[in-house]
PDB file with SEQRES, HELIX, SHEET and CRYST1 records, atoms N, CA, C and O in Angstrom:
SEQRES   1 A   74  UNK UNK UNK UNK UNK UNK UNK UNK UNK UNK UNK UNK UNK          
SEQRES   2 A   74  UNK UNK UNK UNK UNK UNK UNK UNK UNK UNK UNK UNK UNK          
SEQRES   3 A   74  UNK UNK UNK UNK UNK UNK UNK UNK UNK UNK UNK UNK UNK          
SEQRES   4 A   74  UNK UNK UNK UNK UNK UNK UNK UNK UNK UNK UNK UNK UNK          
SEQRES   5 A   74  UNK UNK UNK UNK UNK UNK UNK UNK UNK UNK UNK UNK UNK          
SEQRES   6 A   74  UNK UNK UNK UNK UNK UNK UNK UNK UNK                          
HELIX    1 AA1 UNK A   25  UNK A   27  5                                   3    
HELIX    2 AA2 UNK A   28  UNK A   41  1                                  14    
HELIX    3 AA3 UNK A   44  UNK A   47  5                                   4    
SHEET    1 AA1 4 UNK A   4  UNK A   8  0                                        
SHEET    2 AA1 4 UNK A  13  UNK A  21 -1                                        
SHEET    3 AA1 4 UNK A  54  UNK A  63  1                                        
SHEET    4 AA1 4 UNK A  66  UNK A  71 -1                                        
CRYST1    1.000    1.000    1.000  90.00  90.00  90.00 P 1           1          
ATOM      1  N   UNK A   1       9.798  -2.826  -5.950  1.00  0.00           N  
ATOM      2  CA  UNK A   1       8.720  -3.781  -5.839  1.00  0.00           C  
ATOM      3  C   UNK A   1       7.883  -3.504  -4.600  1.00  0.00           C  
ATOM      4  O   UNK A   1       8.443  -3.233  -3.538  1.00  0.00           O  
ATOM      5  N   UNK A   2       6.701  -3.557  -4.692  1.00  0.00           N  
ATOM      6  CA  UNK A   2       5.775  -3.468  -3.450  1.00  0.00           C  
ATOM      7  C   UNK A   2       6.055  -4.564  -2.498  1.00  0.00           C  
ATOM      8  O   UNK A   2       6.565  -5.621  -2.873  1.00  0.00           O  
ATOM      9  N   UNK A   3       5.715  -4.315  -1.223  1.00  0.00           N  
ATOM     10  CA  UNK A   3       5.821  -5.382  -0.175  1.00  0.00           C  
ATOM     11  C   UNK A   3       4.880  -6.508  -0.397  1.00  0.00           C  
ATOM     12  O   UNK A   3       5.279  -7.654  -0.194  1.00  0.00           O  
ATOM     13  N   UNK A   4       3.663  -6.282  -0.797  1.00  0.00           N  
ATOM     14  CA  UNK A   4       2.737  -7.265  -1.032  1.00  0.00           C  
ATOM     15  C   UNK A   4       1.768  -6.960  -2.161  1.00  0.00           C  
ATOM     16  O   UNK A   4       1.306  -5.821  -2.223  1.00  0.00           O  
ATOM     17  N   UNK A   5       1.408  -7.899  -3.086  1.00  0.00           N  
ATOM     18  CA  UNK A   5       0.401  -7.714  -4.026  1.00  0.00           C  
ATOM     19  C   UNK A   5      -0.568  -8.926  -3.957  1.00  0.00           C  
ATOM     20  O   UNK A   5      -0.135 -10.078  -4.006  1.00  0.00           O  
ATOM     21  N   UNK A   6      -1.834  -8.650  -3.848  1.00  0.00           N  
ATOM     22  CA  UNK A   6      -2.827  -9.738  -3.786  1.00  0.00           C  
ATOM     23  C   UNK A   6      -3.655  -9.502  -5.038  1.00  0.00           C  
ATOM     24  O   UNK A   6      -4.017  -8.377  -5.382  1.00  0.00           O  
ATOM     25  N   UNK A   7      -3.951 -10.666  -5.730  1.00  0.00           N  
ATOM     26  CA  UNK A   7      -4.780 -10.520  -6.948  1.00  0.00           C  
ATOM     27  C   UNK A   7      -5.965 -11.453  -6.782  1.00  0.00           C  
ATOM     28  O   UNK A   7      -5.808 -12.614  -6.404  1.00  0.00           O  
ATOM     29  N   UNK A   8      -7.139 -10.940  -7.066  1.00  0.00           N  
ATOM     30  CA  UNK A   8      -8.433 -11.682  -7.134  1.00  0.00           C  
ATOM     31  C   UNK A   8      -8.777 -11.788  -8.572  1.00  0.00           C  
ATOM     32  O   UNK A   8      -9.479 -10.946  -9.130  1.00  0.00           O  
ATOM     33  N   UNK A   9      -8.254 -12.882  -9.203  1.00  0.00           N  
ATOM     34  CA  UNK A   9      -8.455 -13.077 -10.613  1.00  0.00           C  
ATOM     35  C   UNK A   9      -9.930 -13.261 -11.071  1.00  0.00           C  
ATOM     36  O   UNK A   9     -10.305 -12.848 -12.168  1.00  0.00           O  
ATOM     37  N   UNK A  10     -10.747 -13.890 -10.205  1.00  0.00           N  
ATOM     38  CA  UNK A  10     -12.117 -14.150 -10.480  1.00  0.00           C  
ATOM     39  C   UNK A  10     -12.861 -12.780 -10.619  1.00  0.00           C  
ATOM     40  O   UNK A  10     -13.635 -12.585 -11.556  1.00  0.00           O  
ATOM     41  N   UNK A  11     -12.610 -11.853  -9.677  1.00  0.00           N  
ATOM     42  CA  UNK A  11     -13.336 -10.477  -9.767  1.00  0.00           C  
ATOM     43  C   UNK A  11     -12.536  -9.422 -10.354  1.00  0.00           C  
ATOM     44  O   UNK A  11     -12.971  -8.272 -10.416  1.00  0.00           O  
ATOM     45  N   UNK A  12     -11.277  -9.778 -10.831  1.00  0.00           N  
ATOM     46  CA  UNK A  12     -10.451  -8.772 -11.539  1.00  0.00           C  
ATOM     47  C   UNK A  12     -10.118  -7.549 -10.592  1.00  0.00           C  
ATOM     48  O   UNK A  12     -10.173  -6.386 -10.993  1.00  0.00           O  
ATOM     49  N   UNK A  13      -9.799  -7.875  -9.413  1.00  0.00           N  
ATOM     50  CA  UNK A  13      -9.347  -6.835  -8.443  1.00  0.00           C  
ATOM     51  C   UNK A  13      -7.961  -7.123  -7.910  1.00  0.00           C  
ATOM     52  O   UNK A  13      -7.591  -8.288  -7.765  1.00  0.00           O  
ATOM     53  N   UNK A  14      -7.165  -6.069  -7.609  1.00  0.00           N  
ATOM     54  CA  UNK A  14      -5.827  -6.270  -7.043  1.00  0.00           C  
ATOM     55  C   UNK A  14      -5.675  -5.298  -5.881  1.00  0.00           C  
ATOM     56  O   UNK A  14      -6.318  -4.250  -5.828  1.00  0.00           O  
ATOM     57  N   UNK A  15      -4.825  -5.671  -4.975  1.00  0.00           N  
ATOM     58  CA  UNK A  15      -4.460  -4.990  -3.756  1.00  0.00           C  
ATOM     59  C   UNK A  15      -2.976  -4.768  -3.656  1.00  0.00           C  
ATOM     60  O   UNK A  15      -2.226  -5.744  -3.672  1.00  0.00           O  
ATOM     61  N   UNK A  16      -2.537  -3.624  -3.561  1.00  0.00           N  
ATOM     62  CA  UNK A  16      -1.039  -3.386  -3.331  1.00  0.00           C  
ATOM     63  C   UNK A  16      -0.812  -2.746  -1.945  1.00  0.00           C  
ATOM     64  O   UNK A  16      -1.445  -1.770  -1.543  1.00  0.00           O  
ATOM     65  N   UNK A  17       0.157  -3.389  -1.250  1.00  0.00           N  
ATOM     66  CA  UNK A  17       0.481  -2.917   0.125  1.00  0.00           C  
ATOM     67  C   UNK A  17       1.856  -2.526   0.281  1.00  0.00           C  
ATOM     68  O   UNK A  17       2.726  -3.317  -0.083  1.00  0.00           O  
ATOM     69  N   UNK A  18       2.177  -1.385   0.784  1.00  0.00           N  
ATOM     70  CA  UNK A  18       3.561  -1.021   1.106  1.00  0.00           C  
ATOM     71  C   UNK A  18       3.582  -0.810   2.610  1.00  0.00           C  
ATOM     72  O   UNK A  18       2.753  -0.099   3.177  1.00  0.00           O  
ATOM     73  N   UNK A  19       4.580  -1.469   3.247  1.00  0.00           N  
ATOM     74  CA  UNK A  19       4.557  -1.401   4.778  1.00  0.00           C  
ATOM     75  C   UNK A  19       5.935  -0.730   5.161  1.00  0.00           C  
ATOM     76  O   UNK A  19       6.988  -0.846   4.534  1.00  0.00           O  
ATOM     77  N   UNK A  20       5.714   0.005   6.333  1.00  0.00           N  
ATOM     78  CA  UNK A  20       6.865   0.735   6.935  1.00  0.00           C  
ATOM     79  C   UNK A  20       6.760   0.388   8.373  1.00  0.00           C  
ATOM     80  O   UNK A  20       5.681   0.194   8.933  1.00  0.00           O  
ATOM     81  N   UNK A  21       7.993   0.310   8.991  1.00  0.00           N  
ATOM     82  CA  UNK A  21       8.145   0.043  10.428  1.00  0.00           C  
ATOM     83  C   UNK A  21       8.698   1.309  11.089  1.00  0.00           C  
ATOM     84  O   UNK A  21       9.617   1.940  10.567  1.00  0.00           O  
ATOM     85  N   UNK A  22       8.130   1.668  12.234  1.00  0.00           N  
ATOM     86  CA  UNK A  22       8.694   2.871  12.943  1.00  0.00           C  
ATOM     87  C   UNK A  22       8.959   2.458  14.455  1.00  0.00           C  
ATOM     88  O   UNK A  22       8.429   1.461  14.946  1.00  0.00           O  
ATOM     89  N   UNK A  23       9.730   3.209  15.086  1.00  0.00           N  
ATOM     90  CA  UNK A  23      10.006   2.856  16.467  1.00  0.00           C  
ATOM     91  C   UNK A  23       9.272   3.700  17.532  1.00  0.00           C  
ATOM     92  O   UNK A  23       9.533   3.573  18.729  1.00  0.00           O  
ATOM     93  N   UNK A  24       8.331   4.579  17.058  1.00  0.00           N  
ATOM     94  CA  UNK A  24       7.643   5.531  17.887  1.00  0.00           C  
ATOM     95  C   UNK A  24       6.209   5.725  17.228  1.00  0.00           C  
ATOM     96  O   UNK A  24       6.065   6.087  16.060  1.00  0.00           O  
ATOM     97  N   UNK A  25       5.262   5.471  18.019  1.00  0.00           N  
ATOM     98  CA  UNK A  25       3.830   5.544  17.545  1.00  0.00           C  
ATOM     99  C   UNK A  25       3.473   6.842  17.008  1.00  0.00           C  
ATOM    100  O   UNK A  25       2.564   6.948  16.184  1.00  0.00           O  
ATOM    101  N   UNK A  26       4.160   7.871  17.444  1.00  0.00           N  
ATOM    102  CA  UNK A  26       3.740   9.268  16.925  1.00  0.00           C  
ATOM    103  C   UNK A  26       4.263   9.399  15.459  1.00  0.00           C  
ATOM    104  O   UNK A  26       3.891  10.369  14.798  1.00  0.00           O  
ATOM    105  N   UNK A  27       5.038   8.550  14.961  1.00  0.00           N  
ATOM    106  CA  UNK A  27       5.552   8.535  13.644  1.00  0.00           C  
ATOM    107  C   UNK A  27       4.681   7.755  12.613  1.00  0.00           C  
ATOM    108  O   UNK A  27       4.991   7.743  11.422  1.00  0.00           O  
ATOM    109  N   UNK A  28       3.568   7.094  13.101  1.00  0.00           N  
ATOM    110  CA  UNK A  28       2.835   6.255  12.321  1.00  0.00           C  
ATOM    111  C   UNK A  28       2.171   7.098  11.131  1.00  0.00           C  
ATOM    112  O   UNK A  28       2.172   6.624   9.995  1.00  0.00           O  
ATOM    113  N   UNK A  29       1.665   8.213  11.369  1.00  0.00           N  
ATOM    114  CA  UNK A  29       0.979   8.960  10.177  1.00  0.00           C  
ATOM    115  C   UNK A  29       1.931   9.328   9.142  1.00  0.00           C  
ATOM    116  O   UNK A  29       1.580   9.198   7.969  1.00  0.00           O  
ATOM    117  N   UNK A  30       3.128   9.785   9.431  1.00  0.00           N  
ATOM    118  CA  UNK A  30       4.164  10.131   8.476  1.00  0.00           C  
ATOM    119  C   UNK A  30       4.616   8.968   7.716  1.00  0.00           C  
ATOM    120  O   UNK A  30       4.814   9.056   6.504  1.00  0.00           O  
ATOM    121  N   UNK A  31       4.804   7.786   8.422  1.00  0.00           N  
ATOM    122  CA  UNK A  31       5.317   6.607   7.711  1.00  0.00           C  
ATOM    123  C   UNK A  31       4.300   6.076   6.796  1.00  0.00           C  
ATOM    124  O   UNK A  31       4.644   5.626   5.704  1.00  0.00           O  
ATOM    125  N   UNK A  32       3.002   6.097   7.186  1.00  0.00           N  
ATOM    126  CA  UNK A  32       1.944   5.668   6.264  1.00  0.00           C  
ATOM    127  C   UNK A  32       1.811   6.474   5.034  1.00  0.00           C  
ATOM    128  O   UNK A  32       1.582   5.985   3.928  1.00  0.00           O  
ATOM    129  N   UNK A  33       1.972   7.799   5.293  1.00  0.00           N  
ATOM    130  CA  UNK A  33       2.009   8.743   4.030  1.00  0.00           C  
ATOM    131  C   UNK A  33       3.163   8.503   3.184  1.00  0.00           C  
ATOM    132  O   UNK A  33       3.038   8.569   1.961  1.00  0.00           O  
ATOM    133  N   UNK A  34       4.322   8.219   3.752  1.00  0.00           N  
ATOM    134  CA  UNK A  34       5.547   7.837   2.899  1.00  0.00           C  
ATOM    135  C   UNK A  34       5.299   6.559   2.116  1.00  0.00           C  
ATOM    136  O   UNK A  34       5.741   6.417   0.975  1.00  0.00           O  
ATOM    137  N   UNK A  35       4.582   5.625   2.749  1.00  0.00           N  
ATOM    138  CA  UNK A  35       4.325   4.363   1.994  1.00  0.00           C  
ATOM    139  C   UNK A  35       3.456   4.638   0.859  1.00  0.00           C  
ATOM    140  O   UNK A  35       3.720   4.157  -0.243  1.00  0.00           O  
ATOM    141  N   UNK A  36       2.377   5.421   1.061  1.00  0.00           N  
ATOM    142  CA  UNK A  36       1.468   5.725  -0.193  1.00  0.00           C  
ATOM    143  C   UNK A  36       2.207   6.524  -1.118  1.00  0.00           C  
ATOM    144  O   UNK A  36       2.057   6.316  -2.322  1.00  0.00           O  
ATOM    145  N   UNK A  37       3.034   7.466  -0.686  1.00  0.00           N  
ATOM    146  CA  UNK A  37       3.836   8.217  -1.698  1.00  0.00           C  
ATOM    147  C   UNK A  37       4.818   7.270  -2.555  1.00  0.00           C  
ATOM    148  O   UNK A  37       5.036   7.455  -3.753  1.00  0.00           O  
ATOM    149  N   UNK A  38       5.316   6.355  -1.881  1.00  0.00           N  
ATOM    150  CA  UNK A  38       6.188   5.427  -2.606  1.00  0.00           C  
ATOM    151  C   UNK A  38       5.455   4.587  -3.647  1.00  0.00           C  
ATOM    152  O   UNK A  38       5.956   4.287  -4.731  1.00  0.00           O  
ATOM    153  N   UNK A  39       4.247   4.230  -3.248  1.00  0.00           N  
ATOM    154  CA  UNK A  39       3.398   3.465  -4.222  1.00  0.00           C  
ATOM    155  C   UNK A  39       3.147   4.303  -5.539  1.00  0.00           C  
ATOM    156  O   UNK A  39       3.206   3.852  -6.683  1.00  0.00           O  
ATOM    157  N   UNK A  40       2.853   5.617  -5.172  1.00  0.00           N  
ATOM    158  CA  UNK A  40       2.494   6.513  -6.333  1.00  0.00           C  
ATOM    159  C   UNK A  40       3.787   6.846  -7.176  1.00  0.00           C  
ATOM    160  O   UNK A  40       3.775   6.740  -8.402  1.00  0.00           O  
ATOM    161  N   UNK A  41       4.916   7.256  -6.467  1.00  0.00           N  
ATOM    162  CA  UNK A  41       5.991   7.732  -7.165  1.00  0.00           C  
ATOM    163  C   UNK A  41       6.711   6.632  -8.063  1.00  0.00           C  
ATOM    164  O   UNK A  41       7.241   6.884  -9.145  1.00  0.00           O  
ATOM    165  N   UNK A  42       6.657   5.397  -7.473  1.00  0.00           N  
ATOM    166  CA  UNK A  42       7.302   4.261  -8.188  1.00  0.00           C  
ATOM    167  C   UNK A  42       6.324   3.446  -9.067  1.00  0.00           C  
ATOM    168  O   UNK A  42       6.674   2.406  -9.624  1.00  0.00           O  
ATOM    169  N   UNK A  43       5.120   3.954  -9.159  1.00  0.00           N  
ATOM    170  CA  UNK A  43       4.090   3.471 -10.116  1.00  0.00           C  
ATOM    171  C   UNK A  43       3.903   1.984  -9.910  1.00  0.00           C  
ATOM    172  O   UNK A  43       3.981   1.264 -10.906  1.00  0.00           O  
ATOM    173  N   UNK A  44       3.669   1.459  -8.751  1.00  0.00           N  
ATOM    174  CA  UNK A  44       3.497   0.069  -8.463  1.00  0.00           C  
ATOM    175  C   UNK A  44       2.290  -0.439  -9.168  1.00  0.00           C  
ATOM    176  O   UNK A  44       2.321  -1.574  -9.644  1.00  0.00           O  
ATOM    177  N   UNK A  45       1.179   0.338  -9.280  1.00  0.00           N  
ATOM    178  CA  UNK A  45       0.027  -0.103  -9.978  1.00  0.00           C  
ATOM    179  C   UNK A  45       0.283  -0.557 -11.451  1.00  0.00           C  
ATOM    180  O   UNK A  45      -0.418  -1.403 -12.005  1.00  0.00           O  
ATOM    181  N   UNK A  46       1.333   0.066 -12.037  1.00  0.00           N  
ATOM    182  CA  UNK A  46       1.552  -0.331 -13.482  1.00  0.00           C  
ATOM    183  C   UNK A  46       2.022  -1.761 -13.570  1.00  0.00           C  
ATOM    184  O   UNK A  46       1.979  -2.342 -14.655  1.00  0.00           O  
ATOM    185  N   UNK A  47       2.468  -2.357 -12.483  1.00  0.00           N  
ATOM    186  CA  UNK A  47       2.919  -3.753 -12.542  1.00  0.00           C  
ATOM    187  C   UNK A  47       1.708  -4.803 -12.548  1.00  0.00           C  
ATOM    188  O   UNK A  47       1.926  -6.005 -12.699  1.00  0.00           O  
ATOM    189  N   UNK A  48       0.499  -4.312 -12.386  1.00  0.00           N  
ATOM    190  CA  UNK A  48      -0.601  -5.182 -12.391  1.00  0.00           C  
ATOM    191  C   UNK A  48      -1.083  -5.326 -13.904  1.00  0.00           C  
ATOM    192  O   UNK A  48      -1.307  -4.365 -14.640  1.00  0.00           O  
ATOM    193  N   UNK A  49      -1.205  -6.611 -14.246  1.00  0.00           N  
ATOM    194  CA  UNK A  49      -1.581  -6.869 -15.685  1.00  0.00           C  
ATOM    195  C   UNK A  49      -2.935  -6.116 -16.075  1.00  0.00           C  
ATOM    196  O   UNK A  49      -3.794  -5.848 -15.235  1.00  0.00           O  
ATOM    197  N   UNK A  50      -3.033  -5.830 -17.309  1.00  0.00           N  
ATOM    198  CA  UNK A  50      -4.258  -5.283 -17.889  1.00  0.00           C  
ATOM    199  C   UNK A  50      -5.441  -6.231 -17.617  1.00  0.00           C  
ATOM    200  O   UNK A  50      -5.279  -7.446 -17.512  1.00  0.00           O  
ATOM    201  N   UNK A  51      -6.592  -5.647 -17.513  1.00  0.00           N  
ATOM    202  CA  UNK A  51      -7.731  -6.468 -17.287  1.00  0.00           C  
ATOM    203  C   UNK A  51      -8.265  -6.404 -15.812  1.00  0.00           C  
ATOM    204  O   UNK A  51      -9.384  -6.834 -15.529  1.00  0.00           O  
ATOM    205  N   UNK A  52      -7.499  -5.903 -14.972  1.00  0.00           N  
ATOM    206  CA  UNK A  52      -7.958  -5.737 -13.562  1.00  0.00           C  
ATOM    207  C   UNK A  52      -8.595  -4.473 -13.443  1.00  0.00           C  
ATOM    208  O   UNK A  52      -7.999  -3.417 -13.653  1.00  0.00           O  
ATOM    209  N   UNK A  53      -9.946  -4.558 -13.068  1.00  0.00           N  
ATOM    210  CA  UNK A  53     -10.822  -3.363 -13.109  1.00  0.00           C  
ATOM    211  C   UNK A  53     -10.533  -2.493 -11.795  1.00  0.00           C  
ATOM    212  O   UNK A  53     -10.628  -1.268 -11.880  1.00  0.00           O  
ATOM    213  N   UNK A  54     -10.219  -3.033 -10.711  1.00  0.00           N  
ATOM    214  CA  UNK A  54     -10.016  -2.289  -9.476  1.00  0.00           C  
ATOM    215  C   UNK A  54      -8.592  -2.514  -8.897  1.00  0.00           C  
ATOM    216  O   UNK A  54      -8.202  -3.672  -8.751  1.00  0.00           O  
ATOM    217  N   UNK A  55      -7.842  -1.527  -8.578  1.00  0.00           N  
ATOM    218  CA  UNK A  55      -6.624  -1.706  -8.018  1.00  0.00           C  
ATOM    219  C   UNK A  55      -6.555  -0.767  -6.684  1.00  0.00           C  
ATOM    220  O   UNK A  55      -6.516   0.459  -6.792  1.00  0.00           O  
ATOM    221  N   UNK A  56      -6.543  -1.334  -5.597  1.00  0.00           N  
ATOM    222  CA  UNK A  56      -6.549  -0.577  -4.350  1.00  0.00           C  
ATOM    223  C   UNK A  56      -5.051  -0.585  -3.733  1.00  0.00           C  
ATOM    224  O   UNK A  56      -4.387  -1.617  -3.638  1.00  0.00           O  
ATOM    225  N   UNK A  57      -4.631   0.608  -3.355  1.00  0.00           N  
ATOM    226  CA  UNK A  57      -3.260   0.813  -2.878  1.00  0.00           C  
ATOM    227  C   UNK A  57      -3.302   1.252  -1.464  1.00  0.00           C  
ATOM    228  O   UNK A  57      -3.970   2.245  -1.179  1.00  0.00           O  
ATOM    229  N   UNK A  58      -2.599   0.554  -0.480  1.00  0.00           N  
ATOM    230  CA  UNK A  58      -2.569   0.905   0.866  1.00  0.00           C  
ATOM    231  C   UNK A  58      -1.139   1.084   1.396  1.00  0.00           C  
ATOM    232  O   UNK A  58      -0.238   0.299   1.101  1.00  0.00           O  
ATOM    233  N   UNK A  59      -0.977   2.124   2.171  1.00  0.00           N  
ATOM    234  CA  UNK A  59       0.312   2.356   2.895  1.00  0.00           C  
ATOM    235  C   UNK A  59       0.005   1.885   4.310  1.00  0.00           C  
ATOM    236  O   UNK A  59      -0.989   2.303   4.903  1.00  0.00           O  
ATOM    237  N   UNK A  60       0.826   1.047   4.834  1.00  0.00           N  
ATOM    238  CA  UNK A  60       0.672   0.632   6.226  1.00  0.00           C  
ATOM    239  C   UNK A  60       1.931   0.967   7.021  1.00  0.00           C  
ATOM    240  O   UNK A  60       3.051   0.788   6.544  1.00  0.00           O  
ATOM    241  N   UNK A  61       1.723   1.460   8.249  1.00  0.00           N  
ATOM    242  CA  UNK A  61       2.828   1.688   9.119  1.00  0.00           C  
ATOM    243  C   UNK A  61       2.568   0.972  10.427  1.00  0.00           C  
ATOM    244  O   UNK A  61       1.462   0.954  10.967  1.00  0.00           O  
ATOM    245  N   UNK A  62       3.750   0.329  10.945  1.00  0.00           N  
ATOM    246  CA  UNK A  62       3.723  -0.575  12.079  1.00  0.00           C  
ATOM    247  C   UNK A  62       4.558   0.078  13.270  1.00  0.00           C  
ATOM    248  O   UNK A  62       5.581   0.720  13.034  1.00  0.00           O  
ATOM    249  N   UNK A  63       4.123  -0.095  14.426  1.00  0.00           N  
ATOM    250  CA  UNK A  63       4.870   0.255  15.614  1.00  0.00           C  
ATOM    251  C   UNK A  63       4.495  -0.778  16.601  1.00  0.00           C  
ATOM    252  O   UNK A  63       3.380  -0.734  17.120  1.00  0.00           O  
ATOM    253  N   UNK A  64       5.382  -1.747  16.911  1.00  0.00           N  
ATOM    254  CA  UNK A  64       5.127  -2.819  17.809  1.00  0.00           C  
ATOM    255  C   UNK A  64       3.784  -3.450  17.446  1.00  0.00           C  
ATOM    256  O   UNK A  64       3.723  -4.003  16.347  1.00  0.00           O  
ATOM    257  N   UNK A  65       2.721  -3.441  18.212  1.00  0.00           N  
ATOM    258  CA  UNK A  65       1.429  -4.077  17.962  1.00  0.00           C  
ATOM    259  C   UNK A  65       0.406  -3.069  17.403  1.00  0.00           C  
ATOM    260  O   UNK A  65      -0.747  -3.428  17.165  1.00  0.00           O  
ATOM    261  N   UNK A  66       0.789  -1.923  17.211  1.00  0.00           N  
ATOM    262  CA  UNK A  66      -0.065  -0.893  16.668  1.00  0.00           C  
ATOM    263  C   UNK A  66       0.234  -0.634  15.136  1.00  0.00           C  
ATOM    264  O   UNK A  66       1.372  -0.745  14.681  1.00  0.00           O  
ATOM    265  N   UNK A  67      -0.819  -0.296  14.402  1.00  0.00           N  
ATOM    266  CA  UNK A  67      -0.599   0.003  13.014  1.00  0.00           C  
ATOM    267  C   UNK A  67      -1.594   1.139  12.474  1.00  0.00           C  
ATOM    268  O   UNK A  67      -2.634   1.394  13.082  1.00  0.00           O  
ATOM    269  N   UNK A  68      -1.276   1.709  11.473  1.00  0.00           N  
ATOM    270  CA  UNK A  68      -2.063   2.723  10.807  1.00  0.00           C  
ATOM    271  C   UNK A  68      -2.160   2.402   9.241  1.00  0.00           C  
ATOM    272  O   UNK A  68      -1.133   2.288   8.573  1.00  0.00           O  
ATOM    273  N   UNK A  69      -3.332   2.274   8.729  1.00  0.00           N  
ATOM    274  CA  UNK A  69      -3.427   2.018   7.264  1.00  0.00           C  
ATOM    275  C   UNK A  69      -4.075   3.196   6.604  1.00  0.00           C  
ATOM    276  O   UNK A  69      -5.067   3.755   7.072  1.00  0.00           O  
ATOM    277  N   UNK A  70      -3.465   3.554   5.481  1.00  0.00           N  
ATOM    278  CA  UNK A  70      -3.944   4.706   4.699  1.00  0.00           C  
ATOM    279  C   UNK A  70      -4.224   4.264   3.254  1.00  0.00           C  
ATOM    280  O   UNK A  70      -3.365   3.629   2.641  1.00  0.00           O  
ATOM    281  N   UNK A  71      -5.334   4.565   2.725  1.00  0.00           N  
ATOM    282  CA  UNK A  71      -5.666   4.279   1.309  1.00  0.00           C  
ATOM    283  C   UNK A  71      -5.177   5.430   0.370  1.00  0.00           C  
ATOM    284  O   UNK A  71      -5.453   6.605   0.610  1.00  0.00           O  
ATOM    285  N   UNK A  72      -4.479   5.058  -0.649  1.00  0.00           N  
ATOM    286  CA  UNK A  72      -4.028   5.963  -1.660  1.00  0.00           C  
ATOM    287  C   UNK A  72      -5.177   6.364  -2.508  1.00  0.00           C  
ATOM    288  O   UNK A  72      -5.809   5.524  -3.148  1.00  0.00           O  
ATOM    289  N   UNK A  73      -5.454   7.596  -2.528  1.00  0.00           N  
ATOM    290  CA  UNK A  73      -6.625   8.051  -3.551  1.00  0.00           C  
ATOM    291  C   UNK A  73      -6.119   9.000  -4.510  1.00  0.00           C  
ATOM    292  O   UNK A  73      -5.511   9.999  -4.126  1.00  0.00           O  
ATOM    293  N   UNK A  74      -6.318   8.771  -5.685  1.00  0.00           N  
ATOM    294  CA  UNK A  74      -5.914   9.653  -6.785  1.00  0.00           C  
ATOM    295  C   UNK A  74      -6.784  10.737  -7.023  1.00  0.00           C  
ATOM    296  O   UNK A  74      -6.538  11.540  -7.924  1.00  0.00           O  
TER     297      UNK A  74                                                      
END                                                                             
């Protein structure tokens, strides 16, 4: 299961977020890539019901108060 799923039923959009925590800021890019890979490999977008026109998938990596967000592009 993804860490977070937000659905905008009125506009038929959904947002999937997978988050990773790291202990070193230099690991943020790799962790964000791993999060987007997990979304793709485990096919999280398939859990969104039919009828949603837009599904955005983000991998987020955190290190203390810093974060890096990457958009999964197919």
